C-alpha angles and dihedrals in degrees: 000000000000118000104244092210090060091049092052094044092051092047092053091046092051093046096046102084100146135061095214136039093021115204102228092179089058090049092048091050090049091052093050091048092048092047092051092046089053089056099260131117130203109227137162118265092234116055112246111252094244092052095065097063090041091056091043090055093046101041116135112255131205135056107326130163110247092248091053092048092051091047092051094045092048092051092046092051098044096046092050102036096095091049089065100033100101 
């Protein structure tokens, strides 16, 4: 697995092209893009209120092993957390 600190450090280094008047918004956007490209997502610790009913309505059904159910629910929540974090 990729070390997230290395991903962030590289993104800041690539985005920081000037010595003065640094564009921190540009650096932040580069970090988020690099993190997502590396397969990570930045999400809040507490699930947004609107996310819970969304996940409930989109839960996988059928006979799943507990580990598979948790994996699918985790992915569903993480990939949609920012959509409802407003």
